[in-house]
N, C-alpha and C positions, 0 to 999 in steps of 0.2 A: 628150452634153449640153454638155460643156465647149466643144467646137468651135462648137456652136450659139450658146451664150451669148457667146463671143468674137466671133463674127460679127455678132451683134445689137449688141453694144457698139461694134464697129468701124463699123457702119452709122450708128448714132446720132451718134457722134463726127464721122463724115464729113459728115453732113447739117449738123451744127452748125459745123464749123471749116473745111471745104473752101472754101465761099464767102468766108470771111474771108481765107484763105490766097491765094485767087485775086485778091482785091482788093489785098492787099499786094504780090503779085507784079507785077501790072500798073501799080502806082504807080511802079515802077522801069523801066517800058517806055520805050525810046528814041523811040518814035512815039506818035501818038494812036490807033493801031490797038487796039481793045479785043478783038480776036479772035485775034491772033497776037503772040507775044512776040518782038520783033525784036532785042532786046539790052538790056543793063543800062545805066541812065543815071539820074542825079539831076536831069535837066532839068525834071521836072514839080514837084519840090520847089523848085527855083529859081524856077520860074514862080509857085508858091504864094506864096513869100516876097516876091515883087515886087508882089503885089496889095495895094493900100492898103485896099480894102473888107474883104478877109479879115482883115487885122490889126486893123481897127476892130471887126469882129465878134468876133474872138478876145479883144480886150480887154474888150468888153462881156460876153461869156460868162463869162470868168474873174471879173470884177468881181461879176457877179450870183451866180455859183456860190459864191465865197468868202463874200460878204455873207449870202446866204440860208442857207448851211450853218452859219455861225457863229451867226446869230440863232436858227435852228431848233434847234441843239444846245443853246443857252443856255436857250431857252424849254422845249424838250423835257426837258432835265434837271431843271429846276425843277418841270415838271408831273409827271415820274416821282417826284420826292420828295414832291410833294403827294399823289399816288395812294397812295404807300407809307404815308404818315402816316394815311390815312383808316382809321377803325376799322370802319366799316360795310362788310361784304364786298359787299352789294348795291350801294351807292353807288360803290364802287371798280369793280365789274364794269360798271355802267352807264356811268361816265365813260370807262372803257377802250374800251367798244364804240362810244361816240360819237367818241372820238379816232381810231378805226380806219376810220371811214366814208370819209375822203378817199382811204385806201389801197385800199379795196374798190371805189369808184366808178370807172367807165370814165373815161379821161382827158378824153374829149370832153364828157362830162357835167359834170365838174369845170371844165373850161375855159369852156364856154358859160355856166354858172351864175355863175362868178366874173366873166366879162365883162359879163353883165347887171347884176350888183351894182355893178361899177365904173361903168358907164354911168349907172346910176340915181343913184349918189352924186355923179358928176360933173355931172349935170343939176341936182341939188339945190344944189350948190355954185356952179353957173353957171361951171364950168370950161371953158376953151377947148379944152384937150387932156385928154380923159377917160381915155385909156390912155397910160401912159408907164413910165418905170423903176420908179416906186413901186408901180404896180399890179402889174407883173411881179414885183417883189420879194415883195410880200404873197402873190401866187399860189404862188411857189416855196416860201415858208415854210410855206404851208398844206399842200402835199402832201408836204413833207419831215418835218413834225412826227411823223406816225405812225411813220415808220421809225426816227427817233431814240428814241422811246418804246419801240419794239419792241426796241431793243438795250440801253437804259439800265435799264428797269423790272426785267428779270430780275436784273440785278446787285444791285439792292437786296434782292430776295428771297433771293439766295445769300449775302448778307453776314451775318456773325454779329451778332445783335441785341445782344449784350452789349458789343461794342466801343464803340459811342457812349455806352452807359450808363457804362462804365468811364472813358471820357474825361471825362464830366461829373462823375463822382465824384472824379476827380483835379484838378478845378479848371477845366476848359475851359468856355467859354461855348457855347451851342448852335452859333453860327457857327463857332467854332474846332473844335468837335467834327466839324462837317460838312466843313470844309476840310482838316483834318488826319488824319481817320480815315475818314470815309465817302467823300469825293471820290477819294482814292487807290484805294479798294477798287472803286469803279464806274468808274474811268478807262478800262480797256479798252473797256467799253461805250460810253462818251462818245466816244472816238476812233473806234470802228467806226461809231457813229451819224453822226459828222461826215463820215467818208469816204464813207458810203453817200449822205448828203444831198448832198454835193459832187458825187458821180458822177451821181445822178439829175438834178440841176440842170444839170449840164454838157451832158447829151444829151437834155434834154426838148424836144420840138417842139410836140405838140399843145396843151398848156396855153399855152406861150409864144406860139404862133400867135394864139390868141384874146385874150390879155391884154396883148400888147405894142403900142405905138404905132409910128408911122412913123419917129420919130427914134431908136428903140433897136432894133437888130437883132442877134440872136444867131447863133452858128454854124449850128445846125440850120436855122434859118429861111433863112439865106443859102444853105445847101447845097440846100434845097428850091427856092429861086428859080432856082439854077443848073440844076436838073434839068428845068425848063420848056424850056430851050434845049438845045443840044448838050452832052452829058456828056462833059467832058474829064477826062484822067488826073489833073489837079490836084486834082479832088474826091477821087480815090482816095488821093492823098498826104495830103490833109487828114484823111480818114477813118482812114488808117493812124496818123497822129500821135495822133488821138483814142483809137484802140485801145491804143496804147502807154501813153498817159497813164492809161487805165482799168485796164489790167493792172498798172501801177506802184502804183495806189492799193489794188488787191486785194492785192498782195504786202505793202504797209505794213500793211493790215488784219490779215493773217495774223500779221505780226510783233508787231503790238500784242496779239493774242491770246496768243502765246507769252510776252510779257512780263507779260501778265495772270496767267499760271500762276505765274511766278516771283514776282510780286507777292503772290499768295496765300500762298506759302511765307514770305515776309517778314512778312506780316500775322499768320500763325499764330505766328511767333516773337514778334512784338510782343504778341499776346494772351497768350502764356505769361508774358512779363515783367510785363505789367500785372497778371495774376492773382497772380503772385508778390509783386509790390509791395503789392497789396491785402491779401494773406495776411499779410505782414510787419507792415503797418500795424495790422491787427486784433490781431495778437500783441502788439504794443507797447502797445496800448490795454488 
């Protein structure tokens, strides 16, 4: 049974990772032959960095990913705070289900519906360009929000409820209690939500294809336009760089989780000190 299970795992890992390894290998091929590896070379990476269109698309993609991830993280964190403060379990469950709809919908349904909405609003406003950077930004924030909530909301549930109350008893305002006590406690979830939102925005194609205008092109859309012609290894080089970027983000996410564990230990020490201080204050009274 052990041999069978190991074979099964090896087969699954091969299906998942062998195509990626082949893509990375041929990005270093010295010729444009995609069937035979003729020698190691960085020629296609040099060709990639000579392309002005690629750098423009890269700039657009990073701008969109950072902006949408930041706004989605901010809105998602506040939404998770609001859901956590709801007293009605029915209302909390209802709103949680509503916010999860963009995550469960197929991308093509979300993309087409958002495109129709933007075109309708653009017609009402008599806008000359109905699809642009702003419509694409709104679309990316929309499908990133559920993933931020998915990472931040559990951190509120895991947090000790007595910590904010103790901070308020010690003289903190509600805002100070959130910034100094609650935010550090949920920070691992906030960081993970930001990284996930950034990654999803970085490689999104379907929704971006329907919601972007002709003046703003992202990397996935540029790669799709390249595949209509001859596929050159510079696309492999571009894909390899994107894979490296995503793997780096995953490593950062894992590191943030480990820091979150150490933060929990520090917060437990802080909790003990607060309780000790409250006990001493009650004894003095």
